[in-house]
C-alpha positions in Angstrom: -17.8 94.4 -150.7 -17.3 92.2 -153.8 -14.7 92.1 -156.5 -17.3 91.5 -159.1 -19.1 94.7 -158.4 -17.9 96.3 -161.6 -17.8 100.2 -161.8 -18.5 100.2 -165.4 -21.2 101.2 -167.9 -22.6 98.3 -170.2 -21.3 99.9 -173.3 -17.6 100.3 -171.9 -15.0 97.9 -173.4 -14.1 95.3 -170.8 -11.6 93.1 -173.0 -9.5 94.1 -175.9 -7.6 91.8 -178.3 -4.4 92.6 -180.2 -6.3 93.2 -183.3 -8.4 96.0 -181.7 -11.6 93.9 -181.4 -13.5 94.2 -178.1 -16.1 92.8 -175.8 -18.2 95.4 -173.8 -19.2 94.9 -170.2 -22.7 94.3 -171.3 -21.9 91.6 -173.6 -19.5 90.0 -171.0 -22.3 90.1 -168.4 -24.7 88.3 -170.7 -22.2 85.4 -171.3 -21.3 85.1 -167.7 -25.0 84.8 -166.7 -25.4 81.9 -169.3 -22.4 80.2 -167.9 -23.6 80.7 -164.3 -26.7 78.8 -165.4 -24.6 75.9 -166.6 -22.4 75.8 -163.5 -25.4 76.2 -161.0 -26.4 72.6 -161.8 -23.2 71.3 -160.1 -23.2 71.0 -156.3 -19.4 71.2 -155.7 -18.1 74.3 -154.0 -14.5 74.3 -155.4 -13.6 75.1 -159.1 -10.0 74.9 -160.6 -9.7 77.4 -163.4 -6.7 77.1 -165.8 -6.0 80.9 -166.3 -5.4 81.0 -169.9 -5.6 84.3 -172.0 -8.9 83.7 -173.6 -12.5 85.0 -173.3 -13.8 81.6 -171.9 -11.4 82.0 -168.9 -12.8 85.4 -167.9 -16.5 84.1 -168.3 -15.7 81.1 -166.1 -14.0 83.1 -163.5 -16.7 85.5 -163.0 -19.3 82.8 -163.2 -17.8 80.9 -160.4 -17.3 84.2 -158.4 -21.0 85.2 -159.0 -22.2 81.8 -157.8 -20.4 82.3 -154.4 -18.2 79.3 -155.2 -14.5 79.3 -154.5 -11.9 79.1 -157.4 -8.4 77.8 -157.4 -6.3 79.5 -160.1 -3.6 77.3 -161.9 -1.5 77.6 -165.1 -3.2 77.1 -168.4 -1.5 74.0 -169.5 -1.6 72.3 -165.9 -0.7 68.5 -166.1 -3.3 65.9 -165.0 -0.8 64.8 -162.3 -0.9 68.3 -160.9 -4.6 68.5 -161.0 -4.9 65.2 -159.2 -2.5 66.4 -156.5 -4.4 69.5 -156.0 -7.6 67.7 -155.8 -6.4 65.7 -152.7 -6.8 69.1 -150.7 -10.6 69.0 -151.2 -13.5 66.6 -150.8 -14.5 67.2 -154.6 -13.4 69.8 -157.1 -14.4 70.6 -160.7 -11.8 71.5 -163.3 -13.3 74.0 -165.8 -12.2 72.7 -169.1 -13.9 72.0 -172.4 -15.4 68.9 -170.6 -15.6 70.2 -167.0 -13.9 67.2 -165.2 -14.6 66.4 -161.6 -12.0 65.0 -159.3 -12.6 63.5 -155.7 -10.1 64.1 -153.1 -9.4 62.7 -149.6 -10.0 65.8 -147.6 -13.2 66.2 -145.3 -15.6 69.1 -146.0 -14.6 72.3 -144.1 -16.9 75.3 -144.0 -15.0 78.5 -145.2 -16.1 82.0 -144.4 -19.0 83.1 -146.8 -16.9 85.8 -148.5 -14.0 83.5 -149.5 -13.0 84.3 -152.9 -10.2 81.9 -153.8 -7.5 79.6 -152.6 -4.2 79.8 -154.5 -1.3 77.4 -153.8 2.4 78.3 -153.4 4.9 76.8 -155.9 6.3 74.5 -153.2 9.8 75.4 -153.8 10.7 75.9 -150.4 8.6 73.2 -148.8 5.3 71.3 -149.4 2.8 73.5 -151.3 0.1 75.2 -149.3 -2.9 77.3 -150.1 -3.5 80.7 -149.0 -7.0 82.0 -148.6 -8.2 85.3 -149.9 -11.6 86.8 -149.4 -13.6 89.6 -151.3 -13.1 92.3 -148.6 -9.3 92.1 -148.4 -9.0 92.4 -152.2 -11.5 95.2 -152.6 -9.5 97.0 -149.8 -6.4 96.5 -151.8 -8.1 98.0 -154.9 -9.1 101.1 -152.9 -5.7 101.7 -151.5 -3.7 101.1 -154.6 -6.0 103.4 -156.3 -5.1 106.3 -153.9 -1.4 106.3 -155.1 -1.7 105.6 -158.8 -3.4 108.5 -160.3 -3.5 107.6 -164.0 -5.9 108.5 -166.8 -5.3 105.5 -169.1 -8.4 103.3 -169.6 -6.4 100.3 -170.8 -4.4 97.8 -168.6 -2.0 95.1 -169.6 -0.3 92.5 -167.3 2.9 90.7 -168.7 2.8 88.2 -165.7 0.9 84.9 -166.0 -2.8 85.3 -164.7 -2.6 82.4 -162.4 0.0 84.2 -160.3 -1.0 86.7 -157.7 0.2 89.7 -159.7 -1.6 88.7 -162.8 -4.8 87.6 -161.1 -4.9 90.9 -159.0 -4.4 93.1 -162.1 -7.2 91.2 -163.9 -9.7 91.5 -161.2 -8.9 95.1 -160.3 -9.2 96.2 -164.0 -12.7 94.8 -164.1 -13.6 96.2 -160.8 -12.5 99.8 -161.9 -14.4 99.3 -165.2 -11.2 99.6 -167.3 -10.2 97.7 -170.5 -8.0 94.5 -170.0 -5.6 93.8 -172.9 -6.2 90.1 -172.7 -3.5 89.0 -175.1 -0.8 91.2 -174.0 2.3 89.2 -173.1 5.1 91.1 -174.9 6.4 94.5 -174.1 7.9 95.2 -177.5 4.5 94.3 -179.1 2.7 96.6 -176.8 5.0 99.4 -177.9 4.3 98.6 -181.5 0.4 98.6 -180.8 0.4 102.3 -179.7 -2.2 101.8 -176.9 -1.0 104.8 -175.0 -2.1 106.0 -172.4 -1.6 102.5 -170.9 -1.0 101.0 -167.5 1.5 98.0 -167.8 2.0 95.7 -164.8 4.8 93.1 -164.4 7.9 92.0 -162.5 11.2 93.8 -163.2 12.9 90.8 -164.7 10.5 90.7 -167.6 11.5 94.3 -168.6 15.2 93.7 -167.8 15.2 90.8 -170.3 13.5 93.0 -172.9 16.0 95.8 -172.4 19.0 93.5 -172.9 17.7 92.4 -176.3 16.9 95.8 -177.5 16.3 99.3 -176.0 12.9 100.4 -177.2 12.5 104.1 -177.1 8.9 105.5 -176.9 7.4 108.9 -176.1 4.1 107.2 -175.4 2.5 107.7 -171.9 2.6 104.6 -169.7 2.3 103.9 -166.0 4.6 100.9 -165.2 3.5 99.1 -162.0 6.4 96.7 -161.0 6.4 94.4 -158.1 7.6 90.9 -157.0 11.4 91.8 -157.2 13.7 94.7 -156.2 14.3 97.5 -158.7 17.9 98.1 -159.5 19.9 101.1 -160.9 20.2 99.5 -164.4 16.4 99.3 -164.8 15.9 102.7 -163.4 18.3 104.2 -166.0 16.6 102.4 -168.9 13.2 103.5 -167.8 14.1 107.1 -167.4 16.1 107.3 -170.6 13.7 105.5 -172.9 10.3 106.4 -171.6 10.5 110.2 -170.8 6.7 110.5 -170.7 6.0 107.6 -168.5 6.0 107.0 -164.7 7.4 104.0 -162.8 5.6 102.8 -159.6 7.4 100.1 -157.7 5.9 98.4 -154.7 6.7 95.8 -152.0 4.3 93.3 -150.8 3.3 89.6 -150.9 0.5 87.3 -151.9 -0.6 87.1 -148.2 -0.4 90.8 -147.5 -1.2 92.7 -150.7 0.7 95.9 -150.8 2.9 97.3 -148.0 5.0 100.2 -149.4 5.6 101.9 -152.7 8.0 104.3 -154.5 7.6 106.5 -157.6 10.8 106.4 -159.6 11.7 109.7 -161.3 15.4 109.7 -161.6 16.8 109.0 -158.1 17.0 105.5 -156.7 17.3 106.4 -153.1 13.9 107.7 -152.5 12.1 106.6 -149.4 9.5 104.0 -149.6 5.9 105.2 -148.5 3.6 102.9 -146.6 0.2 102.3 -148.2 -2.7 103.7 -146.2 -3.7 101.7 -143.2 -0.5 99.6 -143.1 1.4 99.3 -139.8 4.9 97.9 -139.7 6.4 96.0 -136.9 10.0 94.9 -136.8 10.3 91.6 -135.0 13.5 90.7 -132.9 15.6 93.7 -134.4 19.4 93.3 -134.0 21.7 96.1 -132.8 21.1 97.8 -136.3 17.4 97.6 -135.9 17.2 94.9 -138.7 14.6 92.2 -138.0 11.7 90.4 -139.6 9.0 92.5 -141.2 5.6 92.0 -139.7 2.4 94.0 -140.7 -1.2 94.6 -139.8 -3.5 95.8 -142.7 -7.0 95.5 -143.9 -5.5 93.9 -147.1 -4.1 90.8 -145.6 -5.2 87.2 -146.3 -7.6 84.9 -144.2 -5.3 82.1 -143.6 -3.7 78.9 -145.0 -5.5 76.0 -146.2 -4.2 72.4 -146.4 -6.1 69.1 -147.0 -9.4 70.6 -145.6 -7.8 72.2 -142.7 -7.7 75.9 -142.2 -4.8 77.7 -140.2 -6.5 81.2 -139.7 -4.1 84.2 -140.2 -3.1 86.3 -137.1 -3.7 90.0 -137.0 0.1 90.5 -137.2 1.3 88.8 -140.4 4.9 87.7 -140.9 6.3 88.5 -144.4 9.4 86.3 -144.1 11.5 89.3 -145.0 14.2 91.3 -143.3 14.2 95.2 -143.0 14.3 98.0 -140.7 12.5 101.4 -140.1 14.2 104.6 -140.8 11.5 107.3 -141.3 9.9 104.6 -143.6 10.4 101.0 -144.3 13.6 99.7 -145.8 13.4 96.2 -147.2 16.6 94.2 -147.3 15.5 90.8 -148.7 14.2 87.4 -147.8 15.5 85.9 -144.6 16.9 83.0 -146.5 18.6 85.3 -148.9 20.8 86.7 -146.3 24.4 85.5 -146.6 26.7 85.3 -143.6 30.2 85.1 -144.9 32.7 84.9 -142.0 30.4 86.8 -139.7 29.8 89.6 -142.3 26.2 89.6 -143.2 25.0 90.9 -146.6 21.9 90.4 -148.6 21.9 89.0 -152.2 19.9 91.9 -153.5 22.5 94.3 -152.1 25.3 92.6 -153.9 23.3 92.5 -157.1 22.5 96.2 -157.0 26.2 97.0 -156.7 27.2 94.7 -159.5 24.5 96.1 -161.9 26.3 99.5 -161.7 29.3 98.0 -163.3 29.7 99.2 -166.9 30.2 95.7 -168.2 27.5 93.8 -166.3 24.4 93.1 -168.2 22.6 90.9 -165.7 23.4 89.1 -162.6 22.2 86.5 -160.1 23.7 86.2 -156.6 23.5 83.0 -154.7 25.2 81.3 -151.5 26.5 78.0 -150.7 27.7 76.4 -147.4 31.4 76.7 -146.7 33.4 75.0 -144.0 35.7 78.0 -143.4 33.4 81.1 -143.9 30.0 79.3 -143.1 28.7 80.6 -146.5 30.2 81.7 -149.8 28.9 84.3 -152.2 28.3 83.0 -155.8 27.5 85.2 -158.7 26.4 84.2 -162.2 27.1 87.2 -164.6 25.9 88.0 -168.2 28.4 90.5 -169.6 27.8 93.3 -172.2 31.1 92.8 -174.1 34.2 92.2 -172.1 34.1 89.6 -169.3 35.7 90.7 -166.1 37.7 88.5 -163.7 36.8 87.6 -160.2 39.6 89.9 -158.8 38.3 92.7 -161.0 34.8 92.4 -159.7 36.0 92.3 -156.1 38.2 95.4 -156.6 35.0 97.2 -158.1 33.0 96.3 -155.0 35.7 97.4 -152.7 35.8 100.8 -154.3 32.1 101.3 -154.5 30.8 99.8 -151.2 31.3 100.6 -147.5 30.7 97.2 -146.3 33.1 94.3 -146.9 31.6 92.4 -149.8 33.6 89.7 -151.5 32.6 87.3 -154.2 34.0 83.9 -153.8 32.9 82.3 -157.1 32.2 83.8 -160.5 30.4 82.1 -163.3 30.0 83.5 -166.9 26.6 82.7 -168.4 24.7 83.6 -171.5 21.4 84.4 -169.8 19.7 84.4 -166.3 16.8 82.0 -166.7 13.4 83.2 -165.6 10.6 81.3 -163.8 7.0 81.1 -165.2 6.2 84.2 -163.1 8.9 86.2 -164.8 11.3 86.2 -161.8 14.9 85.2 -162.0 15.2 81.5 -161.1 17.3 80.4 -158.2 20.6 78.8 -158.7 20.4 75.0 -158.5 22.5 73.8 -155.7 
């Protein structure tokens, strides 16, 4: 099982640009073979690929895969400092640029399994960055299981997330595996609407669409399938999708870079529908409390192979920890990251729960919920709010929460902001402490 086993005819369009010009699978295959011949002269096993939205990137990507080499995806405009930092994890590594630069690192050579596809590195925001290993089999298994739940006739696919992130890379490789057409330059949702590419599958994180809706509500009767992951889906977004895209479907899913897909929900009006586990996914709740809430662990044929750091491999266990908390109630209920749980005077609440409640307020446009240490309560709840028109006071927001929620949720500090800044992946940035 290989991700480069395309299910496409040579005359099918593989890539489409905004102006409508295309490259077929046959034409792309010829270019890849030529690049493979060039790269075959290099003895290095590891290749860094800056994932820009251009034809050369796609050619480099599949040339490396076709040669059974291992690629490391990075952002398009990666700094030389970052490249040298990554290179230290390997004995030697080639950066595929116009000049194909080779860096030598300090790590000893370590033999990786033959079907290893790539090593992607975490951002390092919660500690030192580490690489997670993905093989062909786990991603082909992910393609197959995702395909069982998204029945959609469209032949075009767009991904609004950067291609070096897991969501972007997955969407790109799955599109080619299925023999569909990837819209390579698609980075703006409003521009996609104007281009009239329907029926179209659009992938991204919810914050990208929330930001677009806040600027202008774009109504369209085109047929779309929205695949949204990486963040929770709140009532505000659900309302906007249902109101503005009546002929479209919204599929939200829960998963992680190490696990691929775990559970999904089709959104068609109601927000309280149960999540459905993907085929062959088993969930185990580790160390549950009196309410059944504990750490979500899974077994699945879609999970990663292990972690990689400076030439050393830490193989993944069969039972993979997600670092998230949740519970089982007929299906899986996801509550949030372990470090997003706020313990305010013994009352435990998740940042996402507070956000979902606040997004229902008629004057709230966007919100970010954070926590900080406190000598009295242990932890306090902080919120940054973007208002639609009339700013509300802290007392008014707490009164609203008291009326709308059963649990005792109380905000301690309120900050009025112009916008919630997004990270490179399209997710809301964490508040600086």
